[in-house]
Structures are given as C-alpha cells and as structure tokens.
N, C-alpha and C positions, 0 to 999 in steps of 0.2 A: 687564304683569309686569316688563318691563325697567326701567320707570320706578319701580315700587313697591319692588322688591327692595332697592335701595340705601337707601331710606327705612326699610324694615323692619330692615335690618342696623344702621343707626344707632340706631333705637329699641331694638333688642335690646341693643346695647352700652351704652346709657344705663341700661337695666334692670339689666344685670349690675353696673354701677357703683353701683347704689342699695343701700346697706347694709341687710341684713335683708329685702330683697324676695324673696319666694318666686316663682319662675318655673315655671309649669306648662306642660307640653307640650300643645299642642292645635292643631287645624286647623279651618278652615271647610270643608275637603274640597271645594274647587272642582272643576269638571269635570276629570276626568283625574287628580286627586290621590289618590283612594282607592287604597290598596295601596302607596303610595310614602312611607310615614312614615319609613322608614329614611333617605331622602334628607334629611329635615328634621333628623334627629339629626346626620347628617354635616355639613350646612350650619351648624347651631348650633355645632358644635365647630370646624370648619375656618375658617369665615368669621366666626362670631359670637364666638368666643373663650371659650366655656364649656368647662369641664373635662368629659371624657367621662363620668365617674361622675355629675356633676351633671346632664348631659343625660339620662342613663338614669333617674336618680331623678325628674327632672321629669315623666317619662312613666309612672312606676309609683307609688311611694309618695306622692309629692307630689300627683299627680293625685287619688289616692284621698283624701288628706287634704283637699284643696280641696273635694271633693264631700261631705265629712263621712262618708266610707265607710271610713276607716282601720281601724275596728274589724271590718270585714268582708273587706276586700281591700287590695291594694297592696303586700303583701310575702309571702314564702313563710314561713309560720308555721303551726303546728298550730292548727286551728280556723278558719282563714281560707280563703276561696276563693282559689285560686291558678291563674292562667293563666301558663303557662311557655313561654318562647321561648328556645331554645338556638341559638347561632351557632357557626360554625367560626372559630376564632381568638379573640383577646382584644380586645374593643372598648375596653378601657381603654388598650391600647397602639396599636391601630389601629381607629378608629371605623368604618371601612368594613366591619369584620367584621359589622356589623348587617345588611348585605346578604346574608350567607351563612347563612341560616336552615336548620338541619338538624333541628329538632324543635319542634313546637308542640302544646301541650296547653291546652285551654280547658274549664273546668267538668269536669275529670276525663276528658275525651275526647281521645284523640290524633288530631290532624288531619294531621300530617306527621311522619314519622320516617324520615329518610334512612338511619339506621343499620340499619334492617331493610328498607328499600326501600318502606315504606308511605307513600302519598300521599293516602289517603282517610280519611274519618272512621271512627273506631272507636267503637262504642257501648258497649264494655266498659270499665269503669274499670280503669286500669292500676295495679298496686301501686307504692307509692312506693319509690324506690331511694335508698340513701345513698351 
C-alpha cells in the first residue's frame, strides 16, 4: 500500500487535470476497507486536490449517472429512491465532517439517528421533513 498510494495520487491528479473527465467514487473494497469510505473522500480532497463538493457528487449523482441509474437514484428528488446520510458539520468547509455521521436512511428505513438516540434499523417509513 505504501508503494501504491503515491502512484494512485499522481494518477488521480492527472485525472483531475483532464478537462471534461467525470470522476466516479468507487473502491475495490480490499480487506479492511469496508466502512471506511469517508477516509477516501478526505484523501481525495486533502491529498488529491478535488473540491469537497466534487468529491461528494462523485459518490452520489455521478455514480448513479455512470451506472445509468440517474432516473432512479443519485439525488434527493420526488420520485427517486433516496438514501440520505447527514453529518455533523459542513463537509464543504471541513471534509472531515464526513466522519461524523448522525443520520442514515436507506430505502426509507432509518438505520442511525443520533438526534433521537436510535442506532438500529427502523422498519417504519419516516415522514419526509422540510
């Protein structure tokens, strides 16, 4: 890993410099990597030089678009499937905020909600809040 990371960083910076190239967040999820995606966002911003919003979009709407699923998911919009992750802090100002997850909803089920102290899956659909 120590030998590969500098090569990966150089490749990533070349990709950023390629005009019009769409960069999609992804991972091979090598042993021990599962559940550490936030670190990849932080790495891409701090070491790779990508803007925080571009890093976030690469893992949400851009990923859905690359999979040709943009008409079904990838953004919070009426009629689309929405998985929502809320963090404490503003990741656009401090990308490390992606480490501080306080709410997760997938497929309409709440899996984590520190605002109410819930850390388990809820099978009841939660009403949307504005």
